[in-house]
Structure formats: C-alpha cells, structure tokens
N, C-alpha and C positions, 0 to 999 in steps of 0.2 A: 549547437546551433550550426548545419551546413545550408549549402547555396544562397551565401551572401551574396549581393553583387555589389560593386562597385563602379562609379556612373560620374564621372567629368562631368560639372557644370560651370559655367560663369556665374560670378555676381559679383557688381560694380567694377569689374574688367580685372578682377581676381579669378583664379582657379580655385576649385572646392571641388574634394571626392566626396560624391555619397556614398555610405554604406547602406545599402538594404535587403530587407528579409526575404523570404520566400513569396509574402503576401503583397511586397511595393511599401511596407512602414519604411521609415528612416528611422534608423538606430543611432546614426553619429554620422558626422561628415569631417572631415580634414582640409583642416585652413594651410595651404602651403606658404602663406606668404607669412602668415603667422606661428607660423612652425608648432600647431597646435588641432588635437585630437579631439572633438567634441562629443561629447558620451551622452546622449540622451538616456541611459539611462546604466547603470554599472553591472547590471546584470548578462549584459552579453559582449563586456570589455575584452575579456581574452578573444574571442571569434572575431570581434571588430579590430581587433590588432591584426589577429592574423591574416585578414582578408588586406588589409592596408601595409603588410609587412613589404611586398613590391614597390608601392611606391613611396615609401617613408624615406626620407634622404636625412641623415645627420638627428640633431636631436632633436624629440617633440616634445609640450607640453601637453599631457593628459586630464582631460576632470569634465565637470557640465559646462556646458557653455554659458557665455554671459547671459545674463535675463535679457531677452529677445524681447523687442518690442509685440505691439499687438499683429501688427502685420508680417514678421518674421514669424511668431508664432502660426499663422495663416498657412504660411507659403511651407510651412514645414509637414503639414498635416495633409500637403497635398501628393498624390502620387508623380512619379516621375514623368511619366507617361503625359499625364492631367496638366503639368504647369509649363507654362511658354513662356515662362524667363530665359532658359537655357538657349534658345530660339536663337542661332547667327541671323544676319541681316541676310535677304535673300535666302533661306531657309528651304521654302518653298522649289526654289527655282536650282537650291542645289540638289536636291531630291531628284526633283526631275531629269536632269541632267546626269543621274549617277541610272537613272533605270533605262533614260533613252539617248544615250550620247550623240547618235550620228545625228546631223543638220538632215533637214528636210530638204532643202536645197542643195547638193552636196559641193555647187559651183559656189554658193556662197556660205560666208562667215554664218555661224547659228547664232541668229540674234539675240540668245537666251544669254548668252554670254555676256553680251555689253549689258544686257540690263543688270545682268547678276553683279557685275564690276560697278556699276551707279547703284544698286542697296548696299552695295558693301562699303563703298564711301561715305554715302550719306546716313549708313548705320553707325561707323567708325566717329564721325562729327556727333552725331545722338548719343555716341556713347559717353564719350569725352564730356556731356554736361551732367554727368550724375555726380561730379565734384559740387556741383553749385545747387544741390537740391531736386536737380530731375530724374526721372525713371522714360526707360526705352524700353517697349517691345517690340519684337519685329517679328516678320510674317505671320501674323496674327491671321488666325483660319473663320472663313465666314461659311455657314452654310449654300451650299451650292458651288462650291471649288475655287471660289474668291478668297483673296488675302488681301487684307490691310498694309502695305510693308512696310510702314515704323507707325509705332504711335507712342505719341510723348506727350508727360504726365509731370507737371511743376508747377510752379508759382505763377508761371503764367496761364495756367490754365492746362485745358488738353487739345491736342492737337493729332487727326489723323493724316500722316503724309503718304503723298504717290512719289515715288520716282521715277524721273523722265531722262532717259541717258538724249542731250540733241546737239553733241559736241561740232559747233563751229557752223550751225545749222541757223538759218531764221526760222523766227516762233511767231506765230501769229494767231492772236485769245480774242476771240468771238462768241461770248457765253451763249451756246455752251462748246461750243465748237473748240479746237486747238488744231493748228494744223502745221506740220513740223516739217521743213524748208520745200520741198514739192510732193509729198505726199499728199494723202487725202486728207480733209478733214475729219478728224473721227469727236465728237458729241462725249468727251472726257469728264470736262467738268461736272456732266451729270452724271457720271459714274461716283465722281468724287463725293459727290452730294450726297448721295446713295448709301455712301462709305459710314460716312461722318453720322449719317442721319442712324444705321444700324448700329453705329457704337457709343450715342448717344442714348439710344435705347436699350442696351448691355449695360449701361455702366450707369443707368440713370443719371446722367450730366451731361452738360452742352460739350462738344467735341468738334473742334472747327477744321472743315474738311482743308488739305494742304499740297498743292503741287509744288516740287522741287524741279526746278529746269537743270539739268549742271550743265554747262559751259556752251550755253547760246550765245552766237556771234550777234544774235539783236532779238530782242522781244518787241511785239507790236500788240497794241490790246486795241480791239476796232470795239469793243461791248464792256467794258469795265465785267468782271466775273464778281455772281453775286453770291455771296459766304461759301466766296473760297480765297483762302491765302496764298500769295501768288513769292516762292524764294527761287534766289540760286542758291547753290550749295555752299558759297561766301555769305551768303547771310543768314545762314541757321547761330551758326555762334552767336552772336548779338541777344537770340533766342534768350538767352542765361541771364541778361540781366532785365528783362521782363517779370513780371508779379505783380502783388496784389489780390490775386483771385484766390488761390489757394494758399490754406495752412501746412509745414509738412507733415503731421498729422495725416490730413486731408489727400496730398498726396500717395502717402504710403498706405491707406486703404485703399483709394483707386486703382493703385498699381497691385495690392493683393489680389483684390475682385480682377483686373484685367489678367493677369497670369495664368488665371485657373479655365480652362478649356471650356470647361462646363458655361462659362459664362457667357460664350458666345453660340451657345449650339439654341439659343431659342430665338436668334435676330433672322 
C-alpha cells in the first residue's frame, strides 16, 4: 500500500502520530508516551510500520488499540482535515500571520501577535483542566470567517471563551460595550452572546458566553453584563472545581460532536 501519510496531533497534552491512507482514513496511530503503535487492522501492519519508522524511538508495543469509548470511536472516523481537536490555541491567527506576516502599520507592532500570545496563554490553562475531566477546543471556525477562541466542555457545563489582552490597562464594561484604556468602546458583549448562541444551536446544549481579560489594571462594571461571564486568566483554573451539570459520558459526547468541523457549518 503506497501514499501513507503521517499526521502529528495532540490529544490530552500528548503527541500522537496518525497514519492515514490515500482516502484520509486512519489506519493506525503511534502514542509516543505509551511507546505503542495501535493498529486498526493487521492488514496494513507492514506498511504502517514502514511509514512510522523515521519517528519510532526505542522499543514499542504493536497491536490493536485498547477498547475505545464511543466518543473515541467517533473521533477516529473523522478525516484529519475535519477534526478540530488538533487545533492549537490561536490557530486562526497562526495561519493569518504565516500568510501575511507584515503589519499594516510598520511603525507599530502587529496587534495580532499580542492577541496570539493571549490566546496561547489562556489555551495552556484550559488544556491543563483535561486532567480533571474537562475538554478544550481552540479556534473553532464559524461561517463568515469568525472564530470562537476557545470552547470548554466539562462537568460545569459549556463555555465559549473570548480572550482579550488588556495588560496594564483599565477596562470599563457597560453592557454591551467594553472600553479598554482610552480606546473607543466596542459592543464586544453583543458579539460574545451571538457566538455562544450559535454554539448552543450547533451542539443543542446551553453554551455560556465568557470574556477572559488578561492582566487588566482595573475592571469597572457600570452595567452588569447579561448572560456573559467575566474572568481574568488567574480565575480560570478554579473552573475545575465546578460540576454537577454534565456527566463524563456527556462531556465526551459533546466534545466528539464539537470537534467535527461539519457541526459548525450550519450556524
């Protein structure tokens, strides 16, 4: 069998190497941390090992994968191009910077890099919650070119998070307006509610709009935001202690649905 592709992905903080055929179907994956090559079929054993040969280090176990959960089975059926789980925090910005690395105003730093650093920082915090039953997806694409920065699914429910870098600046919130420093106010909360509503429609479950402020000097709320939760980066980790809304099986089922790109094409 020729034309096998090896595609690196990240699952629960660990790198896995998927081996795919010409049609995009997964044939096997190599779990570096477990030192194991999981074969979905013995038919392609020799071809899979040949494709993985440059990547395998030391002795590895080879055989069928452990019995997967229903959510894991659903994930294995996705074409790699349709699986959002490997998205890095700020994936859309990374692609945009690769395509056009030159700032629009040469005398000022490209604001996209500050936004990318902010999403990467928040994404790292959210990925750290996976050890306690939460699942995070990053840069979830919406029709029209918008993206949900982070989608968090866990025992405490579902959250669509928007990251706003405001280091050392004062933030004033008067629903739906958000004013950062001396900049003009922006109706950001309106957009966050719209994104959460679209996510709720896609997943047929309540998704809460969430604004994450990174390092503000002061936050002033003149009008309490309606249906939008506010966090700073340091307040995200305590989310791990919330629960009572979703069972582990529900979390995995919703994550399986959310990671499928086709889920988001109809919103």
